[in-house]
VOGUBA-177853 format. One line per field, with one value per residue (C-alpha): residue number from 1; residue in three letters; chain; x, y, z. Coordinates in pm, 1 decimal. Example, Ala and Ser with C-alpha at 12.3 -4.5 7.8 and 13.67 -1.06 7.14 Angstrom:
! residues 2
nr	1_2
rest	ALA_SER
kette	A_A
c1	1230.0_1367.0
c2	-450.0_-106.0
c3	780.0_714.0
! end
This chain:
! residues 470
nr	1_2_3_4_5_6_7_8_9_10_11_12_13_14_15_16_17_18_19_20_21_22_23_24_25_26_27_28_29_30_31_32_33_34_35_36_37_38_39_40_41_42_43_44_45_46_47_48_49_50_51_52_53_54_55_56_57_58_59_60_61_62_63_64_65_66_67_68_69_70_71_72_73_74_75_76_77_78_79_80_81_82_83_84_85_86_87_88_89_90_91_92_93_94_95_96_97_98_99_100_101_102_103_104_105_106_107_108_109_110_111_112_113_114_115_116_117_118_119_120_121_122_123_124_125_126_127_128_129_130_131_132_133_134_135_136_137_138_139_140_141_142_143_144_145_146_147_148_149_150_151_152_153_154_155_156_157_158_159_160_161_162_163_164_165_166_167_168_169_170_171_172_173_174_175_176_177_178_179_180_181_182_183_184_185_186_187_188_189_190_191_192_193_194_195_196_197_198_199_200_201_202_203_204_205_206_207_208_209_210_211_212_213_214_215_216_217_218_219_220_221_222_223_224_225_226_227_228_229_230_231_232_233_234_235_236_237_238_239_240_241_242_243_244_245_246_247_248_249_250_251_252_253_254_255_256_257_258_259_260_261_262_263_264_265_266_267_268_269_270_271_272_273_274_275_276_277_278_279_280_281_282_283_284_285_286_287_288_289_290_291_292_293_294_295_296_297_298_299_300_301_302_303_304_305_306_307_308_309_310_311_312_313_314_315_316_317_318_319_320_321_322_323_324_325_326_327_328_329_330_331_332_333_334_335_336_337_338_339_340_341_342_343_344_345_346_347_348_349_350_351_352_353_354_355_356_357_358_359_360_361_362_363_364_365_366_367_368_369_370_371_372_373_374_375_376_377_378_379_380_381_382_383_384_385_386_387_388_389_390_391_392_393_394_395_396_397_398_399_400_401_402_403_404_405_406_407_408_409_410_411_412_413_414_415_416_417_418_419_420_421_422_423_424_425_426_427_428_429_430_431_432_433_434_435_436_437_438_439_440_441_442_443_444_445_446_447_448_449_450_451_452_453_454_455_456_457_458_459_460_461_462_463_464_465_466_467_468_469_470
rest	MET_GLU_ILE_LEU_GLU_SER_ILE_ASP_ALA_LEU_VAL_TRP_GLY_PRO_ALA_MET_ILE_LEU_LEU_LEU_LEU_GLY_SER_HIS_LEU_PHE_LEU_THR_VAL_ARG_THR_GLY_PHE_ILE_GLN_ARG_LYS_LEU_PRO_LEU_ALA_VAL_ARG_MET_SER_LEU_ASP_SER_HIS_GLY_GLU_GLY_GLU_GLY_ASP_ILE_SER_HIS_PHE_GLY_ALA_LEU_ALA_THR_ALA_LEU_ALA_ALA_THR_VAL_GLY_THR_GLY_SER_ILE_VAL_GLY_VAL_ALA_THR_ALA_ILE_LEU_ALA_GLY_GLY_PRO_GLY_ALA_ILE_PHE_TRP_MET_TRP_ILE_THR_GLY_ILE_PHE_GLY_ILE_ALA_THR_LYS_TYR_SER_GLU_VAL_PHE_ILE_SER_ILE_ARG_TYR_ARG_VAL_LYS_ASP_ALA_ASP_GLY_SER_MET_LEU_GLY_GLY_ALA_MET_TYR_ALA_TRP_GLU_ARG_ALA_PHE_ARG_LYS_ASN_GLY_LYS_THR_PRO_PRO_ILE_ALA_ARG_ALA_PHE_ALA_VAL_LEU_PHE_ALA_VAL_PHE_ALA_ALA_ILE_ALA_ALA_LEU_GLY_ILE_GLY_ASN_ALA_VAL_GLN_SER_ASN_ALA_MET_THR_GLY_ILE_ILE_THR_SER_HIS_THR_ALA_THR_PRO_ALA_PHE_ALA_VAL_GLY_ILE_VAL_ILE_ALA_VAL_LEU_ALA_ALA_ILE_VAL_ILE_ILE_GLY_GLY_VAL_GLN_SER_ILE_ALA_ARG_VAL_CYS_GLU_PHE_LEU_VAL_PRO_VAL_MET_ALA_VAL_GLY_TYR_ALA_GLY_GLY_CYS_ILE_ALA_ILE_LEU_ILE_MET_ASN_SER_ALA_PHE_ILE_ILE_PRO_ALA_LEU_GLN_GLU_ILE_VAL_LEU_CYS_ALA_PHE_THR_PRO_ARG_ALA_ALA_PHE_GLY_GLY_ALA_VAL_GLY_SER_GLY_VAL_MET_VAL_ALA_LEU_GLN_TYR_GLY_CYS_ALA_ARG_GLY_LEU_PHE_SER_ASN_GLU_SER_GLY_LEU_GLY_SER_ALA_PRO_ILE_ILE_ALA_ALA_ALA_ALA_GLN_SER_LYS_ASN_PRO_ALA_GLN_GLN_SER_LEU_VAL_ALA_MET_THR_GLY_ALA_PHE_TRP_SER_THR_VAL_VAL_ILE_CYS_ALA_LEU_THR_GLY_ILE_VAL_ILE_VAL_SER_THR_LEU_LEU_ALA_ASN_PRO_GLU_LEU_VAL_GLY_ALA_VAL_SER_SER_ILE_GLU_HIS_ILE_THR_GLY_THR_GLN_LEU_ALA_SER_LEU_VAL_PHE_GLU_LYS_ILE_PRO_TYR_ILE_GLY_ALA_PRO_ILE_LEU_ALA_LEU_GLY_ILE_ILE_ALA_PHE_SER_PHE_SER_THR_ILE_ILE_GLY_TRP_TYR_TYR_TYR_GLY_ASN_ARG_ALA_VAL_ALA_TYR_LEU_PHE_GLY_GLN_LYS_GLY_ILE_LYS_VAL_TYR_GLN_ILE_MET_TYR_VAL_PHE_ALA_THR_PHE_LEU_GLY_ALA_VAL_GLY_LEU_GLY_ASN_VAL_VAL_TRP_THR_ILE_SER_ASP_ILE_THR_ASN_ALA_LEU_MET_ALA_VAL_PRO_ASN_ILE_ILE_ILE_THR_LEU_ALA_LEU_SER_GLY_ILE_VAL_ALA_ARG_GLU_THR_LYS_HIS_TYR_VAL_PHE_ASP_GLY_ASN_LEU_ASP_GLU_GLU_SER_LEU_GLU_THR_ILE_PRO_PHE_ALA_GLU_ARG_ARG
kette	A_A_A_A_A_A_A_A_A_A_A_A_A_A_A_A_A_A_A_A_A_A_A_A_A_A_A_A_A_A_A_A_A_A_A_A_A_A_A_A_A_A_A_A_A_A_A_A_A_A_A_A_A_A_A_A_A_A_A_A_A_A_A_A_A_A_A_A_A_A_A_A_A_A_A_A_A_A_A_A_A_A_A_A_A_A_A_A_A_A_A_A_A_A_A_A_A_A_A_A_A_A_A_A_A_A_A_A_A_A_A_A_A_A_A_A_A_A_A_A_A_A_A_A_A_A_A_A_A_A_A_A_A_A_A_A_A_A_A_A_A_A_A_A_A_A_A_A_A_A_A_A_A_A_A_A_A_A_A_A_A_A_A_A_A_A_A_A_A_A_A_A_A_A_A_A_A_A_A_A_A_A_A_A_A_A_A_A_A_A_A_A_A_A_A_A_A_A_A_A_A_A_A_A_A_A_A_A_A_A_A_A_A_A_A_A_A_A_A_A_A_A_A_A_A_A_A_A_A_A_A_A_A_A_A_A_A_A_A_A_A_A_A_A_A_A_A_A_A_A_A_A_A_A_A_A_A_A_A_A_A_A_A_A_A_A_A_A_A_A_A_A_A_A_A_A_A_A_A_A_A_A_A_A_A_A_A_A_A_A_A_A_A_A_A_A_A_A_A_A_A_A_A_A_A_A_A_A_A_A_A_A_A_A_A_A_A_A_A_A_A_A_A_A_A_A_A_A_A_A_A_A_A_A_A_A_A_A_A_A_A_A_A_A_A_A_A_A_A_A_A_A_A_A_A_A_A_A_A_A_A_A_A_A_A_A_A_A_A_A_A_A_A_A_A_A_A_A_A_A_A_A_A_A_A_A_A_A_A_A_A_A_A_A_A_A_A_A_A_A_A_A_A_A_A_A_A_A_A_A_A_A_A_A_A_A_A_A_A_A_A_A_A_A_A_A_A_A_A_A_A_A_A_A_A_A_A_A_A_A_A_A_A_A_A_A_A_A_A_A_A_A_A_A_A_A_A_A_A_A_A_A_A_A_A_A_A_A_A_A
c1	923.4_1145.1_836.6_655.2_959.2_974.3_605.6_660.2_949.5_735.0_426.9_637.6_868.7_903.9_556.0_383.8_601.9_525.0_151.8_134.9_379.1_224.8_-118.8_11.7_133.5_-178.7_-417.6_-215.7_-284.4_-641.5_-740.0_-590.6_-294.8_-507.7_-186.3_-240.5_-520.8_-299.2_-308.4_-689.6_-693.9_-473.0_-705.3_-1008.5_-842.6_-830.1_-1209.7_-1344.3_-1708.2_-1794.4_-2121.6_-2325.5_-2391.7_-2127.3_-2010.6_-1695.3_-1542.5_-1301.0_-1015.1_-1126.5_-1113.4_-777.1_-630.5_-740.5_-597.1_-269.5_-263.6_-272.7_-26.2_244.9_385.2_729.5_787.0_822.3_1139.7_1263.7_1136.0_1331.2_1647.9_1595.9_1559.9_1885.4_2069.4_1956.8_1935.3_2158.8_2064.6_1912.3_1623.8_1497.3_1455.5_1243.3_1035.5_953.8_859.8_638.0_466.3_398.9_245.0_72.4_-145.5_-352.5_-409.4_-510.5_-759.5_-904.0_-945.8_-1113.9_-1341.9_-1464.2_-1506.0_-1729.5_-1927.0_-2024.8_-2052.8_-2358.5_-2542.9_-2545.0_-2855.1_-2762.0_-2696.7_-2315.9_-2134.8_-1952.3_-1715.0_-1401.4_-1303.6_-1540.5_-1847.4_-1724.6_-1689.5_-2034.1_-2217.7_-2031.1_-2102.3_-2446.0_-2713.1_-3077.3_-3004.9_-2735.0_-2357.6_-2159.6_-1977.2_-1633.8_-1702.3_-1822.9_-1509.6_-1280.2_-1479.6_-1445.5_-1074.3_-1004.1_-1193.7_-1014.1_-670.9_-753.1_-872.5_-557.0_-319.2_-472.1_-387.6_-24.3_123.5_-126.9_-115.2_127.2_426.9_356.4_317.0_640.8_820.6_676.5_779.5_1128.6_1194.5_1044.8_1225.7_1555.7_1536.2_1369.3_1363.3_995.8_932.0_778.5_462.1_384.0_429.4_209.4_-70.1_-63.9_-67.0_-347.7_-561.6_-510.5_-594.2_-906.4_-1031.3_-1007.7_-1139.5_-1440.1_-1570.4_-1618.1_-1529.9_-1609.0_-1375.3_-1100.0_-1138.9_-1131.2_-810.4_-650.0_-755.9_-557.0_-269.5_-179.2_-111.3_81.2_300.5_355.7_440.8_651.8_849.5_889.4_1000.9_1257.6_1390.6_1415.5_1611.2_1851.7_1886.3_1971.4_2255.0_2356.3_2302.1_2643.3_2559.0_2202.8_2305.9_2565.3_2297.5_2050.7_2323.0_2406.2_2038.0_1989.0_2323.5_2273.7_1928.0_2070.6_2432.8_2599.0_2800.0_2964.6_2753.5_2947.2_3240.7_3020.4_2883.8_2525.7_2358.5_2419.6_2327.5_2055.7_1824.7_1856.0_1782.5_1480.3_1348.5_1383.4_1283.2_963.1_885.9_930.4_747.9_453.0_448.5_471.7_181.3_-34.8_-162.0_-326.5_-353.5_-715.3_-681.6_-750.4_-1071.7_-1232.0_-1218.9_-1274.9_-1615.4_-1726.0_-1650.3_-1915.3_-1906.4_-2150.3_-1992.6_-1706.9_-1459.1_-1464.2_-1325.5_-1106.8_-918.8_-873.5_-762.5_-499.7_-304.5_-222.8_25.4_188.8_226.0_336.9_592.8_684.9_718.0_765.1_970.1_1173.0_1264.7_1373.8_1583.0_1761.2_1830.7_1990.1_2200.4_2317.2_2408.7_2611.0_2795.4_2852.3_2981.9_3216.1_3279.8_2917.2_2994.9_3251.1_2999.3_2745.5_3002.3_3103.3_2752.2_2674.9_2325.2_2245.4_1873.7_1688.8_1611.7_1981.7_2076.8_1806.9_1921.1_2286.7_2199.3_1952.1_2163.4_2448.4_2246.1_2311.6_2020.2_1728.1_1818.8_1732.0_1408.7_1284.0_1342.2_1182.4_878.0_836.1_827.5_591.9_345.5_353.9_312.8_17.6_-162.0_-119.2_-269.5_-591.9_-612.3_-573.5_-829.4_-1096.1_-989.2_-1003.7_-1335.8_-1500.3_-1361.2_-1502.5_-1836.8_-1854.0_-1770.2_-1971.6_-2194.4_-2204.8_-2192.8_-1828.6_-1714.6_-1695.3_-1492.2_-1257.6_-1213.4_-1097.4_-863.5_-722.8_-650.2_-495.3_-277.0_-160.2_-36.9_119.6_309.0_445.7_578.2_739.5_617.4_699.3_841.5_568.2_292.7_482.1_545.4_187.4_45.9_301.0_184.4_-183.5_-101.5_37.1_-244.0_-499.6_-364.4_-459.2_-842.5_-824.7_-609.5_-817.7_-1141.8_-974.1_-842.5_-1168.8_-1368.2_-1109.2_-1328.6_-1602.1_-1344.3_-1204.4_-1545.5_-1684.5_-1357.6_-1376.8_-1732.1_-1675.6_-1316.3_-1215.4_-1556.3_-1613.2_-1893.8_-1714.7_-1999.6_-2265.5_-2456.6_-2508.5_-2408.1_-2678.5_-2603.9_-2817.6_-2944.0_-2788.8_-3110.9_-3091.2_-2725.0_-2757.0
c2	1703.5_1471.7_1345.2_1276.6_1094.4_880.3_792.1_716.4_483.5_313.5_250.3_125.8_-65.3_-437.1_-460.3_-345.7_-568.7_-864.9_-786.1_-765.2_-1043.9_-1270.4_-1200.6_-1284.2_-1623.9_-1699.7_-1605.6_-1803.9_-2117.7_-2012.2_-1966.1_-2299.3_-2132.3_-1917.5_-1827.1_-2154.2_-1981.0_-1698.4_-1813.6_-1820.8_-1480.6_-1325.9_-1453.5_-1315.2_-977.5_-917.6_-932.6_-584.6_-697.7_-792.3_-949.9_-886.2_-569.3_-300.6_26.3_-78.5_-391.3_-640.1_-483.7_-128.2_-197.8_-374.0_-96.8_170.9_-25.2_-76.9_291.2_377.8_103.5_128.2_468.0_610.3_329.5_89.7_276.3_500.3_267.6_-24.3_184.1_290.4_-73.4_-165.1_127.4_32.0_-346.7_-439.2_-656.0_-916.3_-677.8_-753.0_-1121.8_-1040.9_-800.7_-1093.5_-1314.2_-1042.0_-997.2_-1369.2_-1419.3_-1080.5_-1219.5_-1409.0_-1096.2_-894.8_-1165.8_-1186.4_-813.2_-763.9_-1062.7_-904.6_-563.0_-697.9_-928.8_-638.2_-360.9_-134.3_60.1_439.9_655.2_707.4_336.2_348.7_69.7_149.2_-82.4_-113.3_-184.9_81.9_-89.7_-434.2_-315.8_-160.8_-462.0_-771.4_-729.6_-569.0_-710.7_-609.0_-340.0_-172.1_-161.1_-195.9_127.3_-38.6_-155.3_189.7_342.4_117.6_203.6_577.2_550.5_364.3_623.6_915.4_758.6_682.9_1037.6_1193.2_941.1_1006.7_1377.6_1309.2_975.8_931.3_1287.7_1558.1_1322.1_1198.1_1545.6_1645.1_1352.3_1444.5_1806.2_1713.9_1495.8_1750.2_2056.3_1867.0_1798.0_2120.6_2491.0_2477.4_2640.1_2424.6_2632.5_2592.0_2216.3_2214.1_2399.4_2155.1_1848.4_1992.2_2077.1_1732.8_1563.5_1778.8_1689.1_1318.8_1309.2_1534.7_1275.2_1021.7_653.3_578.3_857.8_741.5_380.4_474.5_672.2_396.0_125.2_311.6_449.7_146.1_-104.3_156.6_269.1_-81.7_-240.0_61.2_62.5_-316.3_-311.0_-44.3_-244.4_-556.8_-357.7_-246.4_-604.7_-715.1_-458.6_-597.8_-960.7_-1073.9_-948.6_-1080.3_-1415.7_-1253.0_-1001.1_-1278.5_-1463.2_-1149.2_-1093.4_-1447.1_-1468.8_-1131.2_-1240.4_-1528.4_-1445.8_-1128.2_-984.6_-650.1_-557.8_-360.5_-317.4_-186.0_101.5_-1.4_-170.4_-534.8_-789.9_-1055.0_-891.8_-548.3_-695.9_-877.8_-566.5_-325.6_-579.6_-665.9_-302.8_-184.3_-489.4_-429.7_-63.0_-132.7_-377.6_-231.2_-578.2_-538.4_-159.8_-173.1_59.6_-173.5_-318.2_27.6_33.7_-342.4_-297.8_-98.1_-382.7_-587.1_-924.6_-1213.9_-1316.0_-1194.4_-1452.4_-1330.0_-982.3_-1103.1_-1330.2_-1041.8_-802.4_-1037.0_-1016.5_-657.5_-776.5_-998.4_-727.9_-448.8_-631.8_-963.1_-810.2_-430.2_-397.7_-706.6_-564.9_-238.8_-426.1_-645.2_-341.8_-154.3_-446.6_-557.4_-199.7_-152.7_-477.4_-374.8_-29.7_-49.6_326.0_379.1_220.1_491.8_758.5_611.7_601.5_963.0_1104.5_1166.4_1056.1_938.8_893.0_632.7_894.1_974.8_607.4_542.9_846.9_740.3_389.0_472.2_758.8_512.0_333.8_503.5_674.4_500.0_498.6_855.9_871.0_543.0_672.8_1010.9_879.2_596.5_834.2_1076.7_808.9_612.6_928.0_1067.5_733.4_715.7_1063.5_973.5_624.4_742.3_1018.0_751.0_603.6_942.8_1019.4_701.6_761.6_1114.6_991.6_746.3_1012.6_1307.8_1184.6_1333.5_1687.3_1637.4_1530.6_1875.3_2014.0_1714.8_1754.6_2113.1_2006.4_1725.3_1943.0_2209.1_1946.4_1836.6_2189.1_2232.2_1906.7_2021.3_2354.5_2214.6_1946.3_1995.9_1704.3_1742.3_1673.4_1376.0_1222.0_1266.9_1103.9_821.3_755.1_751.1_525.5_268.1_313.7_222.5_-129.9_-184.5_-177.9_-339.6_-633.6_-687.3_-715.1_-933.5_-1178.6_-1172.6_-1269.6_-1505.9_-1805.1_-1674.3_-1607.9_-1960.7_-2130.9_-1935.4_-1954.4_-2332.5_-2317.0_-2064.4_-2128.6_-2481.4_-2650.8_-2502.8_-2252.4_-1940.3_-1839.5_-1867.6_-1543.8_-1502.0_-1146.7_-932.6_-566.3_-381.3_-33.0_273.7_355.4_27.9_66.1_226.9
c3	1713.5_1919.2_2103.8_1776.7_1636.5_1950.7_1912.2_1544.0_1624.3_1887.2_1671.9_1379.3_1610.2_1690.8_1849.0_1527.5_1312.3_1539.1_1530.3_1151.9_1067.2_1331.0_1183.7_836.5_956.8_1161.6_881.0_628.5_830.3_919.6_554.6_449.4_275.8_47.9_-138.8_-329.3_-518.2_-646.3_-1014.2_-1002.5_-831.3_-1100.9_-1373.4_-1190.1_-1138.6_-1513.3_-1538.3_-1610.2_-1614.4_-1259.3_-1149.8_-838.5_-642.9_-644.7_-799.4_-988.8_-1144.2_-985.2_-1177.0_-1099.8_-725.9_-752.9_-970.2_-723.8_-429.8_-618.0_-711.4_-342.1_-245.5_-511.1_-413.2_-350.7_-100.2_-393.5_-496.0_-216.3_57.7_-87.9_-105.7_256.2_364.1_187.9_346.5_695.8_677.4_385.4_84.8_317.4_382.7_29.9_115.3_418.8_209.9_-20.0_272.5_417.1_81.1_39.3_383.9_368.8_89.6_350.9_560.9_256.2_162.8_514.2_578.1_240.9_300.9_623.2_463.4_185.7_412.7_639.3_381.9_368.8_102.0_122.2_76.2_-290.2_-347.1_-317.6_-134.2_189.1_369.7_575.1_933.3_1068.2_923.1_1026.3_1386.9_1374.0_1229.3_1347.5_1719.6_1701.1_1929.8_1933.1_1675.8_1888.0_1849.2_2176.0_2273.9_2254.7_1899.3_1797.6_1957.0_1750.6_1437.5_1499.5_1580.2_1257.1_1052.9_1222.8_1169.2_803.6_729.9_879.0_721.1_378.7_403.6_489.8_381.5_99.7_-27.5_90.8_111.4_-240.3_-395.2_-220.6_-386.0_-726.9_-691.1_-578.3_-882.5_-1126.5_-987.6_-978.8_-1353.9_-1473.4_-1390.6_-1290.8_-948.9_-678.5_-641.7_-1014.6_-991.8_-682.5_-860.7_-1151.9_-925.1_-712.1_-1017.2_-1173.1_-843.9_-803.0_-1150.1_-1072.9_-716.6_-773.6_-1021.8_-741.6_-717.9_-1084.9_-1198.2_-963.3_-1076.4_-1448.0_-1407.6_-1200.8_-1447.2_-1711.4_-1503.5_-1291.1_-1573.0_-1772.7_-1483.5_-1345.0_-1679.8_-1779.5_-1455.0_-1451.6_-1814.1_-1735.7_-1441.6_-1658.3_-1918.1_-1645.2_-1523.8_-1878.0_-1871.0_-1531.2_-1636.4_-1515.2_-1164.2_-1122.5_-971.7_-739.9_-634.2_-549.5_-359.5_-164.8_-80.2_52.4_235.8_405.7_518.8_725.3_800.2_934.8_647.3_574.8_273.6_10.3_243.2_522.2_311.5_387.8_682.4_767.2_1030.3_1033.9_1290.0_1130.5_786.9_931.6_1105.9_814.6_551.2_735.5_816.5_456.4_323.3_554.5_457.2_84.3_52.9_334.6_428.8_768.1_760.8_648.4_349.1_53.2_208.2_184.3_-196.4_-227.3_-63.5_-369.3_-611.2_-789.4_-618.9_-578.7_-250.0_-26.9_-156.7_-516.4_-457.2_-169.6_-409.0_-652.4_-378.8_-239.4_-565.4_-467.0_-203.6_-462.7_-728.6_-495.5_-280.9_-442.7_-791.8_-794.5_-473.4_-563.9_-902.9_-741.6_-486.6_-740.4_-961.9_-670.9_-543.8_-891.0_-988.8_-669.6_-745.6_-1107.6_-1012.3_-709.6_-730.8_-628.2_-294.4_-229.3_-326.1_-86.2_193.7_136.8_189.9_556.0_658.1_306.0_233.6_32.5_-232.3_-270.3_-299.5_-558.9_-759.3_-750.2_-866.5_-1144.0_-1279.4_-1327.0_-1596.1_-1934.3_-2110.0_-1937.1_-1567.6_-1470.1_-1678.6_-1529.6_-1176.9_-1247.6_-1432.0_-1180.3_-883.5_-1061.7_-1173.0_-846.8_-638.8_-834.8_-833.4_-456.7_-416.7_-596.0_-446.6_-89.0_-142.8_-170.8_165.1_333.7_165.5_297.5_645.8_652.9_517.6_807.4_1065.1_935.9_654.7_305.9_444.6_535.2_187.1_23.8_312.1_297.8_-78.9_-26.8_252.9_40.6_-262.8_-36.5_132.5_-213.0_-282.4_62.3_24.1_-310.8_-184.4_129.0_364.1_728.3_922.4_1183.4_928.2_784.4_1125.5_1250.4_938.6_963.1_1319.9_1222.2_927.8_1169.5_1420.5_1148.9_1172.0_1536.7_1513.3_1169.3_1278.4_1592.8_1394.5_1129.8_1389.0_1585.4_1276.0_1128.1_1215.7_985.7_712.6_743.4_740.3_445.9_250.8_266.9_131.4_-147.1_-253.8_-164.0_-201.2_-545.5_-476.4_-594.7_-828.3_-561.1_-510.9_-138.9_-55.9_99.5_155.7_410.4_322.3_478.6_664.8_857.8_945.2_1287.1
! end
């Protein structure tokens, strides 16, 4: 276990943060600051009647990607960042989310441009197909490109079982059993059955559920946070001041009860921000490839709003709620200091339970909804990875494994499983970022044509049949 934890710390360490954050900055410039088109992208994302080839609408693809992205990290992950890096970590989460928009756009653009059509007409895409098609010569993919494609698919399939599934069902079970007398195994059975019902229906079933669940849970959670901030209205400005000051100056946050220091705030803020919006990990491009789109730029614009909603909005609201509540209730600081090795979950619980009537329900319902949406969203990623590796014959086996992992996570997730899946989650980023940077010239050139030269409605996307893929 110590070896695995060392590997986990290494892959999510400064090198990974530098790789992802550096890519965010580079691709922001390379795409001509595509963030400028965010208002247009938001308007497009609300379109539920997409045009062009594809299996689901613009909004269906975005909702599924957000379902997988907005998980427990949007609550517990933010609290963990504050504990380790202080309030300043929230500022760096915002910055990561803003620049991560360009990476999200670029990786999705590549996924759609190189997507393929399965034997049954379904769209397949992601880093594995980009590696396989982008460097093909004379009908053959170079061995090194095929190796990167396989590695990405393997990492995605494993990460989906752990980070995207078992960890989430464990969080759901923990919050339910702490507020009711329901045994963990009963909760696990219910979660597993509900997940099975959704995922067996395929991508259309997953998208339909996410189209309903994501807006409800996001608006509900955001509304709850805004209500809390109204109660804490006198402390909102001080909280924002504390967040900005701690991001640039070494300060003893809350009397030293939580982490402080500029470099620590930068490290944990960037790490949690990168984890929360998944920009660069290569997950969202897999579902984006299934969207109806006339050209790669259309769905790429829609997809990039995911980084904005998950990190710049949801995580920011959580962060301001936590900081303002700690400022409004100094006795909480003492409670935090008295708990040895306090976790993000414990901090979030202490803060939300301090809010009369609505605090605890918002936390509980937020974790349950976010966790379940992540389970069904990440199943699609794992499904597509397995389909690439083993074909359709591997899907049924993976479905059984996925539902079983949901139950195992609920009844007690071992640290070994969590750590292995966390490692593979990070390792997904390596082949994905390499292919995104390698093809950034194509993204930049075609983005200028479609987005900045006013050809966004041009239909130019050709998808090759599955039979011609290899």
